[in-house]
KEZADO-172897 format. One record per atom (N, C-alpha, C): z, x, y; residue number from 1; residue in three letters. Coordinates in Angstrom, 1 decimal. Layout:
BEGIN
- Z; X; Y; NUM; ALA
...
***
This chain:
BEGIN
- 3.1; 42.7; 85.4; 1; MET
- 3.6; 43.9; 86.1; 1; MET
- 3.5; 43.9; 87.4; 1; MET
- 4.7; 44.4; 88.5; 2; GLN
- 4.3; 44.3; 89.5; 2; GLN
- 3.7; 45.5; 90.5; 2; GLN
- 3.4; 45.0; 91.7; 3; THR
- 2.4; 46.0; 92.2; 3; THR
- 3.3; 47.3; 92.8; 3; THR
- 2.9; 48.2; 92.9; 4; GLU
- 4.1; 49.2; 93.4; 4; GLU
- 3.9; 49.6; 94.6; 4; GLU
- 4.6; 49.3; 95.7; 5; ILE
- 4.2; 49.8; 97.2; 5; ILE
- 5.0; 50.7; 97.6; 5; ILE
- 4.3; 51.6; 98.4; 6; ILE
- 4.8; 52.7; 99.0; 6; ILE
- 4.8; 52.3; 100.8; 6; ILE
- 5.6; 52.3; 101.4; 7; LEU
- 5.6; 52.2; 103.3; 7; LEU
- 6.0; 53.5; 103.3; 7; LEU
- 4.5; 54.0; 103.9; 8; TYR
- 4.8; 55.5; 104.6; 8; TYR
- 5.4; 55.4; 106.2; 8; TYR
- 6.4; 56.3; 106.1; 9; SER
- 7.6; 55.8; 107.2; 9; SER
- 7.7; 57.3; 108.4; 9; SER
- 8.6; 57.3; 108.9; 10; THR
- 9.6; 58.6; 109.2; 10; THR
- 11.2; 57.8; 109.7; 10; THR
- 12.2; 58.7; 110.1; 11; SER
- 13.1; 58.1; 110.8; 11; SER
- 13.1; 58.0; 111.8; 11; SER
- 13.6; 57.0; 112.8; 12; GLY
- 13.4; 56.5; 114.3; 12; GLY
- 12.3; 55.8; 114.5; 12; GLY
- 11.3; 55.2; 113.5; 13; CYS
- 10.3; 54.6; 113.6; 13; CYS
- 10.5; 53.4; 113.8; 13; CYS
- 10.5; 52.2; 115.0; 14; HIS
- 10.6; 51.1; 115.2; 14; HIS
- 9.8; 50.2; 114.6; 14; HIS
- 8.5; 50.7; 114.3; 15; LEU
- 7.4; 50.0; 113.9; 15; LEU
- 7.7; 49.9; 112.3; 15; LEU
- 8.1; 51.0; 111.6; 16; CYS
- 8.2; 51.4; 110.6; 16; CYS
- 9.3; 50.2; 109.8; 16; CYS
- 10.3; 50.4; 110.7; 17; GLU
- 11.6; 49.2; 110.7; 17; GLU
- 11.3; 47.7; 110.4; 17; GLU
- 10.1; 47.3; 111.2; 18; GLN
- 9.9; 46.3; 111.5; 18; GLN
- 8.7; 46.0; 110.1; 18; GLN
- 8.2; 47.2; 109.8; 19; ALA
- 7.1; 46.7; 108.9; 19; ALA
- 8.1; 46.6; 107.4; 19; ALA
- 9.3; 47.2; 107.3; 20; ALA
- 10.2; 46.9; 106.3; 20; ALA
- 10.8; 45.8; 105.9; 20; ALA
- 11.0; 45.3; 107.4; 21; GLU
- 11.7; 43.9; 107.4; 21; GLU
- 10.7; 43.0; 106.7; 21; GLU
- 9.6; 43.3; 107.2; 22; LEU
- 8.4; 42.4; 106.8; 22; LEU
- 8.0; 42.2; 105.1; 22; LEU
- 8.2; 43.5; 104.9; 23; LEU
- 8.1; 43.9; 103.3; 23; LEU
- 9.1; 42.7; 103.0; 23; LEU
- 10.5; 42.9; 103.2; 24; ASN
- 12.0; 42.0; 102.6; 24; ASN
- 11.7; 40.3; 102.6; 24; ASN
- 11.2; 40.6; 103.9; 25; GLN
- 11.5; 38.6; 103.9; 25; GLN
- 10.3; 38.0; 103.5; 25; GLN
- 8.8; 38.9; 103.3; 26; THR
- 7.9; 38.3; 102.8; 26; THR
- 7.4; 38.2; 101.3; 26; THR
- 8.2; 39.3; 100.6; 27; GLN
- 7.7; 40.1; 99.8; 27; GLN
- 8.8; 40.3; 98.8; 27; GLN
- 10.0; 39.6; 98.6; 28; PRO
- 11.5; 39.9; 98.0; 28; PRO
- 10.9; 40.6; 96.5; 28; PRO
- 10.1; 39.9; 95.6; 29; LYS
- 10.1; 40.4; 94.5; 29; LYS
- 8.9; 41.3; 94.3; 29; LYS
- 8.6; 41.9; 95.2; 30; VAL
- 7.5; 43.1; 94.9; 30; VAL
- 8.3; 44.4; 95.3; 30; VAL
- 8.3; 45.0; 94.1; 31; LYS
- 8.8; 46.5; 94.1; 31; LYS
- 8.3; 47.9; 95.5; 31; LYS
- 8.9; 48.3; 95.6; 32; TRP
- 8.4; 48.9; 97.0; 32; TRP
- 9.8; 50.2; 97.1; 32; TRP
- 9.1; 51.2; 97.5; 33; GLN
- 9.8; 52.4; 98.3; 33; GLN
- 9.6; 52.8; 99.5; 33; GLN
- 10.3; 53.8; 100.3; 34; THR
- 9.9; 54.1; 101.5; 34; THR
- 9.9; 55.6; 101.1; 34; THR
- 8.6; 55.9; 101.6; 35; VAL
- 8.4; 57.6; 101.8; 35; VAL
- 8.3; 58.3; 103.1; 35; VAL
- 9.2; 59.4; 103.5; 36; ASP
- 9.2; 59.6; 104.4; 36; ASP
- 8.1; 60.9; 104.9; 36; ASP
- 7.3; 60.9; 105.8; 37; ILE
- 6.3; 62.0; 105.7; 37; ILE
- 6.4; 63.1; 106.7; 37; ILE
- 7.6; 63.1; 107.2; 38; ALA
- 8.1; 64.1; 107.8; 38; ALA
- 8.3; 65.5; 107.2; 38; ALA
- 8.5; 65.4; 105.9; 39; PHE
- 9.1; 66.4; 105.1; 39; PHE
- 7.7; 66.7; 104.2; 39; PHE
- 6.4; 66.1; 104.1; 40; ASP
- 5.3; 66.3; 103.3; 40; ASP
- 4.5; 67.0; 104.7; 40; ASP
- 3.8; 68.0; 104.8; 41; ASP
- 2.8; 68.4; 105.6; 41; ASP
- 1.4; 67.9; 105.3; 41; ASP
- 1.2; 67.5; 104.1; 42; ASP
- -0.1; 66.6; 104.0; 42; ASP
- -0.3; 65.4; 104.3; 42; ASP
- 1.1; 64.7; 104.0; 43; LEU
- 1.2; 63.4; 104.3; 43; LEU
- 1.6; 63.2; 105.9; 43; LEU
- 2.1; 63.9; 106.7; 44; PHE
- 2.0; 64.2; 107.9; 44; PHE
- 1.0; 64.4; 108.2; 44; PHE
- 0.2; 65.1; 108.2; 45; GLY
- -1.8; 65.3; 108.6; 45; GLY
- -2.3; 63.7; 108.4; 45; GLY
- -2.0; 63.3; 107.1; 46; ARG
- -2.8; 62.0; 106.7; 46; ARG
- -2.3; 60.6; 107.4; 46; ARG
- -1.0; 60.4; 107.7; 47; TYR
- -0.6; 59.3; 108.3; 47; TYR
- 0.2; 59.3; 110.0; 47; TYR
- 0.8; 60.8; 110.6; 48; GLY
- 1.2; 61.1; 111.2; 48; GLY
- 1.2; 60.0; 112.6; 48; GLY
- -0.3; 59.7; 112.9; 49; ILE
- 0.0; 58.8; 114.4; 49; ILE
- -0.5; 57.8; 113.4; 49; ILE
- -0.2; 57.3; 112.8; 50; ARG
- -0.9; 55.7; 111.8; 50; ARG
- 0.3; 55.2; 111.5; 50; ARG
- 1.5; 55.8; 111.2; 51; ILE
- 2.3; 55.0; 110.5; 51; ILE
- 2.9; 53.9; 111.6; 51; ILE
- 3.4; 52.5; 110.5; 52; PRO
- 3.7; 52.3; 109.2; 52; PRO
- 2.4; 51.9; 108.3; 52; PRO
- 2.3; 52.5; 107.4; 53; VAL
- 1.1; 52.4; 106.7; 53; VAL
- 1.9; 51.9; 104.9; 53; VAL
- 1.1; 50.5; 104.5; 54; ILE
- 1.5; 50.3; 103.4; 54; ILE
- 0.5; 50.6; 102.6; 54; ILE
- 1.0; 51.3; 101.5; 55; PHE
- 0.1; 51.7; 100.1; 55; PHE
- 0.2; 51.6; 99.0; 55; PHE
- -1.2; 50.6; 98.3; 56; ARG
- -0.6; 50.0; 97.1; 56; ARG
- -1.0; 51.1; 95.7; 56; ARG
- -0.2; 50.9; 95.1; 57; GLN
- -0.7; 52.1; 94.2; 57; GLN
- -1.5; 51.9; 92.9; 57; GLN
- -1.7; 50.7; 92.9; 58; ASP
- -2.4; 49.5; 91.5; 58; ASP
- -4.0; 50.0; 92.1; 58; ASP
- -4.2; 49.8; 93.4; 59; ASN
- -5.6; 49.9; 93.8; 59; ASN
- -6.3; 50.9; 94.7; 59; ASN
- -4.8; 51.9; 95.2; 60; GLN
- -5.4; 52.8; 95.8; 60; GLN
- -5.8; 52.4; 97.3; 60; GLN
- -5.3; 51.2; 97.9; 61; GLN
- -5.8; 50.1; 99.2; 61; GLN
- -4.5; 50.8; 100.3; 61; GLN
- -4.9; 50.7; 101.3; 62; GLU
- -3.7; 51.3; 102.5; 62; GLU
- -4.0; 49.6; 103.6; 62; GLU
- -2.9; 49.4; 103.9; 63; LEU
- -2.8; 48.5; 105.3; 63; LEU
- -2.1; 49.6; 106.3; 63; LEU
- -2.5; 49.5; 107.7; 64; GLY
- -2.0; 50.3; 108.3; 64; GLY
- -1.5; 49.3; 109.5; 64; GLY
- -0.5; 49.5; 110.4; 65; TRP
- 0.0; 48.6; 111.3; 65; TRP
- -1.2; 48.7; 112.2; 65; TRP
- -1.3; 47.4; 113.1; 66; PRO
- -0.6; 46.0; 112.9; 66; PRO
- -0.5; 45.5; 112.0; 66; PRO
- 0.2; 44.5; 111.7; 67; PHE
- 0.1; 43.5; 110.3; 67; PHE
- 1.3; 42.4; 110.7; 67; PHE
- 0.9; 41.3; 110.4; 68; ASP
- 1.8; 40.3; 110.5; 68; ASP
- 2.4; 40.1; 109.1; 68; ASP
- 3.1; 39.0; 108.8; 69; ALA
- 3.2; 38.6; 107.1; 69; ALA
- 2.1; 37.4; 106.6; 69; ALA
- 1.1; 37.2; 107.3; 70; ALA
- 0.1; 36.4; 106.4; 70; ALA
- -0.6; 37.6; 106.2; 70; ALA
- -1.2; 38.9; 107.2; 71; LEU
- -2.0; 39.6; 106.5; 71; LEU
- -1.5; 40.9; 105.4; 71; LEU
- -0.2; 40.6; 105.6; 72; LEU
- 1.0; 41.4; 104.3; 72; LEU
- 0.7; 40.9; 103.0; 72; LEU
- 1.1; 39.6; 103.2; 73; THR
- 0.9; 38.8; 102.0; 73; THR
- -0.6; 38.5; 101.3; 73; THR
- -1.6; 38.5; 102.2; 74; GLU
- -3.0; 38.8; 101.6; 74; GLU
- -3.3; 40.0; 100.9; 74; GLU
- -2.7; 40.9; 101.7; 75; PHE
- -3.0; 42.3; 101.3; 75; PHE
- -2.6; 42.9; 100.0; 75; PHE
- -1.4; 42.0; 99.8; 76; LEU
- -0.8; 42.3; 98.3; 76; LEU
- -1.1; 41.0; 97.3; 76; LEU
- -2.1; 40.1; 97.6; 77; SER
- -1.8; 39.1; 96.2; 77; SER
- -3.3; 39.9; 95.7; 77; SER
***
């Protein structure tokens, strides 16, 4: 079973776009989805100044920016 990943993000966030590119480039087989925090008060309160944040649903762990391809790969392995 593939690890399901959430990328907490918002529109117009260039760092979030970089994080999405890293996910696509380094983890092409990993299933992931983007969740825009702007439309959820709880998520905005939790991640508003921290995005982008990668969240693993299987173990409830988070990886906050900044991260590179190596750190992302290690986090997801």
